[in-house]
N, C-alpha and C positions, 0 to 999 in steps of 0.2 A: 811297498811304500806305506807309511803310517796313514791311517784314515781310509784306506781302500778296503773293499769288501768283496770277497770272492765266494762263489757258490759252484760246487762241482758235485752233483748228485743226480740220481735218477728222478724223473718226474714221478710224483707220488699221488696216487688216487687213494680212495678209501680202502680198497682191498689191499694194496701194497703197504699202506700205512699200518694196517693191522699186523702185517708181517714184520715190518721194520721196527715199529714201536712195541711190538709184542703185546697186543691187547690182552688184558686179564680176562679170563673166563670165570673168575670168582670174585666175590666182594671182600674187601679188606675189613668191612665192618663185622663185628662178631654177630652171631645169630641172635634173633630177637629174644630167644629164651635166655641166652647168656646176658644180654643187656638188661633184661628184667631182673635176673638174679643179682647182677652187679648193682643195680639201683636199689635193691632191697637189702643188700648185704651191708652190715654195719661193722665198721672198724674204728679204731681209735683215731687214726689220721683223718678219716672221713668225718667222724663226729666233730673233731676239732675244727676242721674247715667249715663245717656247717654252722657251728656255734659262733666262730669268729666272723663268718659272713653275715649272720643274722644280728650279731651284737658287735659291730665294729669297734666300740669303745674298748673292748677287751684286747684288741690288737694294738691300738695306738697309745692308750693311757699308761700301760706298764713301761713303755719306752719313751715316755715324755721327758724331754730334756729341760730342766728348770733353768739352767744357765743360758741356753740358746733361745728359749721361747717365753719364759715367764714375764720378762719386762714388756715385751711387745704385746703379749696377750693381755696383760693388766691394763696398759694404757688404752688398747683397743676396746677392751671390755667396758671400761668406764665411758668411753666416747659413745659406743653403741648403746649402752644403757641410758645415757643422757638423751639420745635421739629416740629411744623407745618411748620415753615419757610423752612428749608432745604428739608423736604419731599415734600412740595408743589412745590418748584422749580424743584426738581428732577423728581417727578412723572408726572409733566406737560409735560416734555420732553418725557416720556414714552407714554403719551396719544397723542403725536404728536402736541401739542399746545405750544405756547410761555410760558415761565416760569411764567409770571405774572398771567396767568389764573389758575395756581396752587394755587396762593395766594388767588384769588377770591374763588376757590373751598374750601379753608380752612376757609372761612369767612361766606358766606351766608348759606350754608347747616347746619352749626353748630348751628346757631341761630334758624333755623327751628326745629331742633331736640330737642332743649330745650323745645319747646312748645308741641310737639307731642310724644316724646320718653318716654319710661317707664324704661329704664336702667339708673342707676346713675353713671356707671363707664366706659361705652364704649366711645371712642373718635371717632366721625364721621369725615371723611375727605378723603384725598387721600389715596389710597392703591395700592401697586405695581401691584398685580395681575389684579385688575379691571382696573387700568390705562393702563396696557398693552393690555387688551381686547379692550378698547376704541381705543388705538393706532393702533391696527390691522385693525379696521374699517376705521379710518381716513386715514391711509396710503394706504389702498386698494382703497377707493373711490377718494382720492386726492393724487396720486403718484407724486413724484418729476418730473417725465418725462413729465407730463402735463403742467408744468410751466417753461419750459426752454425757454429762449429768447436769442437772439444774442446781444453780447456787441457791441455797435456802434463804439468803438475805435479800438479794435483788432479782432472783429468778432468771439470771443469765446462764447460758450454757458454758460449762467448764469441762476440761478433760480430766478424767480420773487417771492421773499420771502414774500412780502406784500400780494400778491394774494393767495399764498399757505397757509399762516397762517390764512387769513380771511376764506378761504373755510374749512380748517380743524377745526377751532373753530366753524363754522356753523354746520358742521357734528357732532362734539362731543356734542354740546349743544342740537341739535335736537335729537340725540340718547339718551341723558340723560333725556330729557322730556318724550320720549316714555317709557323709563325704569320706570320713576316715575308713569306714567299712569298705566302700567302693575302692579306695586307693590300696588298702591292704590286700583285698581280694585280687586286684589286678597285679600287684607285686608278687603275690604267691603263685599266680598263674603265669608269671613271666611274660606279661604283655606290656612291658615298658615301651615296646616299639610303637604303641598306639600314638604316642606323642609325635611320631614322625609324620603323621598325617596333618599335623598342624605346622605348616611351612612357616619359615621365618617371616615372609611378607604378611601371611595371615595373622600371626601372633602380634606383629608390630602394628598392623592395621586395627586389630581387635583392641589392643591396649590403648591405642590412640583414641579410638571411639569411646572406650570406657572412660578415658581421661576427660573427654568432653562431657560425658554424663556426670562425672564427679564434680566438675566445675559447675554444671547446672544445678546439681543438688546442693551446692554450698552458696549459691547466690542468695537464697533466702536469709542465711546468717549474715551475709555481707551487707545486705540492704535492710536487715532487721524487719522483714515482712513475713507474713504467714501465707503459705500456698496450699492448694489442695493436693491430694494424693492422686496420681495417675499411674495406671499400669497397662501393660499390653502394648501392642504396636502403636507407634506415633505418640507414646506417652511423653517423650521428651519434647516433642513439638508443642503439645498441650501445656506442659510445664513452662516452657519458655513464654508462651502466650500469656499464661497466668502471671508469671513474674512481671512481664511488661505491663499488665493490667494493674498490678499493685505497686508499681514504681512511685506513683504520687504519694503513697503512704510510707515512703522510705524513712527509716530511723537514721537521722543525721549522725547521731553518736556512733552507731555501729559502723556506718560507712567511713567516718573519719578514722576510727580505730583500725579498720581493715587497711585503709590506704597508708597510714603511718607504719603499721606493722609490715606491710609489703615493702615499703621503701627501705626500712631498716634491714629486713631479711635479705632482700636482693643485694643491697650494698655490701653487707658483710659477707654474704656468700660469694660475691664476685671477688672480694679481697682475699677470701680463703683460697679461691681458685688461682688467683694471681701469685700468691705467696705460699703456695702449698709446700714448696721445697724448703722455704726458710722457717715456716712455723713448725714447732714440734708436734702440734696437733691442731686441727681446725678449731676455730672459735665456736663454741657451742651456742650459737646465736639463738636457736629455737628455745633452748632452756632459759637463756637470759631474757628473751622477749616474754616468755610465759611468766617468769618471776616478776619482772617489772610491771607487766600488764595486770597481774593479780594484785600486786600492792596498790597500784593506782586505782583499780576498780574497787578495792576494799575501802580505801580511805576517802574516795570521792563518791561512793555509793552510786555507781553508774547504773546499777539495776533499779534502784529505787527512784532516783531523780530523772534519769533519761530513758528508762525502760529498755536498757541494753540487756539482751539475753546473756545469761551466764551459765556455767557448767552445772551448777547446783550441787546437791549433796553427794559427797564422796565418802562412803563409810570406811572406817579403818578395819584392818584385819582381812583374813581369807575366808571364803565361803566353803561350806562342806560340799562334797560332790552330790549330784542329783541325777537320777535316772532320766534319760531322754523320753520324750513323749512319742512313743512308737506310732500312735494313731496319726501323727502328722506326716509320716514317711511317704504315704501314698500320694499326697498332694505336693510334696517337695522333691520327689525322686528325680524328675528331669533336671531341676535346678541343681540338685546335689551332684548328679553325674557331670553336668557342665562345669561346675565349680571344681570338681576333682580333676578333670582333664586340664582346665585352664591353669589351675594352681600347679599341677605337675609340670606342664609345659614351661611355665615361668621358672620353676625350680631347676629343672634339668638343663635348661638353656644357660642359666646363670652358673650352675654347678660345673658344667662342662667348660664354660668360658674360663673360670678361675682354675679349673683342673689343668687345662692346657697351658695356662700362663705359668703355673707353679710346678708343673710336671708330676701330677699324680692322677690316678684314675677315679672317676666317679661312676659307681654302679647304678645304672638306670633303674633296674628292678628294685634294688635295695632302697633307692631314694623314694620310690613309691611306697614301700613299706614304712620308711621313716616318716614321710609326710602323713601317711595314714595313721600311724601311731600318734603323731602330734595332734591331729584333729580328733582322733577317737578319745584320747585321754583328756584333751582340752575341752571337748564337748561335755564330758561328765562334770568338769569343773566350771561349766557355764561360760566357756570361752566361745568366740566365733571363729570362723575359718581362718587358717593361717597359711602363709606361703612366704618365701623369701622376697624382700624388697630390694630393688636395685640400689637405692640411695644408701641404705644401711650396709648392704654388702660391700659397696665401694668404699664406704667409710671404714669398715672392718679391715679391708685390704690395705688401704692407704695409711692407716694408723699403726700398722705393724702386726696385726693379728696373724697368727700362724697355725693355730689349731682350734679345735672345738672348745677349748677352755675359755675362749672369749665369750661364748654363750653362757657358761657358768658364771663368770664375773658379772655380765650384764644382768643375769637373773638375780644375783645377790643384790645388785643395785636396785632393781625393780622391787624386790621384796622389802627393802628398807622403805621405799616410797609408799608401798601399799600398807605397811604396818604402822608407819609413823607420820610421814609428812604429806601423804596424799590428800588429806582433808584440808590442807592449807590452800589448795587450788580451787576451792568451791566457788570463789568469786571471779574466776577467770572468764573473760568474755568469749563467747563462742565465735565472735568475729575474728579473734586472734587465731583460733584453731583453723578457721576457714583460710586465713592468710597463709598459715603454715602448709595447708593442703595445696594451695595454689603454687607456692614456691617449690614444693617437693615434686610437683608434676612437670617441672621444667624438662627433665630427661625424657618424659613421655612425649611432650609436645615437640621436642627436637626431632622426633621421628617424622615430622612433616617434610624434613629434608630428604626423606626417602623418595618423594615424588619425582623431583628432577633427576635423582640418581637412577631410579628404576626406568624412567623415560628413556635414558640413554642406554641402559644395559639390557633391560628385559621388559618389554611392554606387557607381556602376559602376566608377569609377577606384579606389575603396576596395576593391572585390572583387578587381580586378587586383592591387593592392598586397598584400593578404592572401594571395591564392592563390600569388603569386610567392614571398612569404616562406615559406609552409608548404612549397611544392614544393622550394624551394632547400634547406631544412633537411632534409626527409625524403628527397628523391630525389637529393641531391648536386647539385653546381654545374652539371654538363653536362646531365644529364637534366632537372634542375629548370628550366634556362633554356629548353630546347626546349618543355617542357610549358607554361611561363609565356607564351612567345610564342604558342603555339597558343591558349591561353585568351584572351589579349589580342585576337587576331584574331577569335576567336569572338564576343567582346563587340561588336566593330565590326559583324560580320555581323548579330547579333541586333538591334543598335540600328538598323541600316538596314532590317532585315526587319520591325521593329515600330516604325515611326515614329509621330509624332503627326499627327492629321488635324484640319482646321479648316473651319468654315463662316465665310466672311468677310463682314463688313459694312462699309459706307462710313462714314467719319467725316464728318459733315455739313459741306458747304461745301468739301470737298477731294476729291481723286481718290485718297485713301489708303484702303486696305481692310485691316482688321485682324480678328483672331479675335473673334467676338461674345461668346464665353465669357470672354475675358480683358479686354475693354475695354467699359465701359458705354456709351460714346458711339458705338461702332460699330453702325450700324443696318443691318439686312438690307433690301435693295431689294425691295419687294413683287413677288412673282411670279418673282424671280430668285434662284437659289442659286449662290454662288461657293464652290468646293471646292478645298482645297489640301492637299497632303501635305508633310511636313517634309523629305522626302528624295526621291531619284530612285526612279522606279518601275522595277523589273526583276523577273526571274523569281521571286525568292524572296518578294516582297511584292505581286505584281500581284493575286493573288486577294484578299489582305487589303485592298488599295486598293478593289477593287470592293465588298467587303462593307462597308467603312467609308463609302463613298459612299452606299450604300443606307440604312445606319443613320443617318448624319448628316442626309441629305436627307429621310428619312422616306418615300421612294418605293421600294417593293419592286416592281421591274419584273417579276419572275417572277409575283407574284400578280396584278398588273394585266394582264399579257399573258394569263394564264389566264382572268381574268374577261372580258377582251375576246373571247377565242375562244368562251367560253361564251355571251356576249351575241350575238355574230355568228351562232353556231349557232342560238340561240333565234329571232333575227330571221329567219333563213332559213326555219326551220320555220314561223314565224308567217306569213311572206310566202307560203309555199307553201300554207298552209291558206287564207289570204285569197284567193289566186289561184284555188284550187279552188272556193271558195265563189262567187267572182265568175263563174267559168265556168258553174257550175250555175245561178246566178241569170240569167246571160245566156241560157242555153238555155231557162230557164223563161219569160223575157220574150219570147223569139223565138216560143215556142209560143203565147204569149198575144197575139201580133201587135204587140209593141212593138219599135221600131227600136233596135238596140244599137250602142253605140260600137265603134270598132275594137278588136280583141283586144289590141293592143299597149298600150292605156292601162292603167296600174296602178290598179285600182279598189280603194279602201280600204273604202268602205261604200256599200251601195246600200239606200236606204230609201224608203218611200212616205209622202209628206206627206198624211196623212189629211185635213187641213183644206183644202188646195188641190186635192186629188184629182189631184196630179201626182207624177212621179218626180223625185227629186233625186240627182245623182251627185257624190260628193266625191272629188277626185283627190288622191293623196299628193304632198306637197311635200318629202319627205325625199330628200336627194341620194343617188344610188346610187354615185357615184364619189368622194365627198368623204372627208376624213380626220378622224376624231374624236379629240380630245385626251382620252384616258381618265383622265388625272390630274385633269381638270376635273370628272369625273362625281361628284357629291356626293349626289344624291338617290337614291331607290329607282327601279330600272329594272324594266321589265316582266319578270317571271320571276325576279327576284332578291329573296329574302326571308330573314329570320332571320340566320343566321351569315354567309351570303354578303354581305349588305348591310353587316354590321359589318366584315368583312374588307376590303371595298372602301373603306369610309370610313377605316379605320385606315391604309390604304396611301396615302391622299391627303394631300399636304403642303400646309398653309395657312400663310400669313404674315400676321399681324395688323398692320394699320396704322390707328390711330384706331378708328373704329367699323365700318370696312369690312374685308373680307377678300378676298384674291386668291389663287387657287391657282397653283402653280408652272407657268410656261410656258417658262422658260429655265434651262439648266444651263451654268455656265461652269467649266471645269477650268483652274485656274491651274497651269501647268507650269513656273513660273519657278525652282523648286528642282531640276528635273531637269537632270543634266549629260550624260545619255546615254539612249538607248532601245534595248532589245533586241527580238527578235522576239516574245517573250511580251507585252511592253508594247504593241506595235503591235496584236497580236491582241486584247488587252484593250480598248484604245481603240476599235477597230472594233466590238467587241461592245457597248460603251457607246453609241456612235452608233446602232447598229442598234436596240437595245432601247428607248432613250429616244425615238428618233424614232417608233418603232412606237406609243408611247402619246402622241404628239403634243407632245413636249417638244423644243425646239430646243437643240442642243449647240454650244458654242463653246469653242475653246482660246485660251489667252492666255499671254504672257510667255515663249514658248519661246526658248531660246538658239539662236544661229546653227547650232551643231553639231547640235542636236536637230532643227531644221527640215531640215537637210541629210540627216540619217539617216532622217527620216520620208519625205522626197521620194524618196530612193534606194530605200526599201523599198516604194514604190508605195502609200503610205498615202492620199495625196490622189487622189481619183477623182471620178466624176460624183456619187456619193452623198455624198462628203465633199469638197467643193471647198476650195481653198486659202484662199478668202476667209472661211472659218469660223475662221481663225486670226488673232488680233488681237495688236497690239503690247503692249497692257496690259490689265489687267482692266477698267479704266474705259472703254476703247474698246469692249470687248465689251458692257458694261452699257448704254452709250449707244445702241449699234446695236440691241440687243434692245428697249430702250424705244421707239425710233422705229418699229421694225418693228411692234411690238404696238400702238402708238398708231394706226398706219394701219389696224389691224384693229378699231379701236373701243374698245380698252382705255384706261384712264386714263394720262395722261402724268405723269412724275415729274421732269421737268427742273427744276421749281422747288425740289424737294427737293435735287437735286444741286448747284444753285447754281454751275454751271460753264458757261461759254460754249463751245458746240461747234457744228459744222456737219456735215451729212451730205453 
């Protein structure tokens, strides 16, 4: 019948499995010497693969289809280029550099990514979170207070803006070069997997916390106030207090400009979202707001009349490359490494998202090299750190972009702005840029909806999310990231150290074994306990595994062994007493003229039959070298009374089946979830075998992976007392073997309940 499943085979343990499956006695891998030779051997196909892997542009550009891709790439490139302008200007201020350097950052690295990148849809450039991380470093190493000079006319203190900007650009570019070196080194060492330690809840909590810091950093531009520089833990708290203290000096003009810009940006962006399918391209509202605000500011002289802060001088043309200041690397190494990891985590998560959506592969290690090259080259041209931005990447995807040519077109657009029209935006109010930053953080703040979702799905991930958020805000971005990663790893350790433990029962008529607490149809086989842990056993949870085994099975080996020793001691004393009595009785009989049996006979009772006037001798039939299953002992034993009897009964595990009961005679440890075993695990398993065998319970292992069997064998786990045939391929094999063995000993057979054809 369709859907039925039949099994007809011998019960398989590890020894028979080696014979049936024909275990290899040799490795399929070539010898180390051959592998080294192969890695050093150079051939044309291998060279071609290496070159194409390192320079992906050589693989996709010759096959570029103008008819299929050109129109979509053109429209998308213009749209992305338009968005680069306001974001470059705004995020340069976050990085602590003049706005024009944000335009450079949106030009040079994009060209480099076209050559080395493997993602077709991510848009590399400025990003709020990483720009703020750069700004934290630049403002810490070059605070405003170090550049105060006295005004010659009125003696007031003013900031030497030229020197301040020069040093901050030098710090930002040097930091970016070091980040690029870190990323390229990690890519060449094939350690792209390091981003896997940044879980999705951690990254989302981190970016949300960084988004809050971005908002706090822009409040001074919104209210037109001047705040002090704070660094280190709790700096954001001090900054918020300082902002509240300066609120009475708010510049009304800057506040009004921010509110108007926010209203316009939010309204048009919502219209873009509602009519995205009807519009050929989203309305470039950021560009429109920048142009209109610049015109209004220029003709109304907002800076001169109302003291509204503006962008300031934006020079035309490109700057020549400049060597980084290597002397700064020692003081910024920690921040550079954190930037490199965060930027890569954002890049690879976006890249893989779009890769899955459009059906192409993103190479994680090559992405590290590509980002590293972007930052290395960009740092020499005085750019600050770059990484893909979610808003620009989504725009590139939704406007029809299909290849990396989008980046080339957006770079041409940025080059025109830098060379010709960039200086026209010198009167742009900084409050408008703050409003653009706020609006583009919408996607980040939508991540607060993760809280109710994680509360329902996984509270441990919710803890990681919240701890990361709090640490990022209170401890700053670099220290907060380190603490968050540490906490995230601790949750992994705790979850593996505190796994779930199950007693498994069989689903009738199948060889499937499930948790009896979770499944009603899962029935425990009488006399057999199947125990499973939800994770590997290793040194941190080995003791917990043993405790859970005794608790779940109801068999306290320590108490049973103690009772066994007490009983054996009592029996020895009783035997000694009986032996002495027998010897005395034998002597008495000898004196009375009665022939006695040999002294070697164990005499239990000697009594005189008064009716027949004869002597009767009863010999003991108790085995002196047998083994007693102490888990079977249910009734009162000689010399055990009161509390001792209660303790012994409570330590005995019974499994009810119908109107009969059968005490445990077999324990099966399902190790199918174990991926490795360490020395502590091996000692724990040996102790389990020793203790349970001492109370007469058979122990079997099942479901071990090949690597686990190899580790057990190499550690000398299998020996005369623990033969290899106690390890079975599946739980069901071990169950069937136990049933047949105990059937031979006179216990009931349960094959009819299993309803599966097997052979021994």
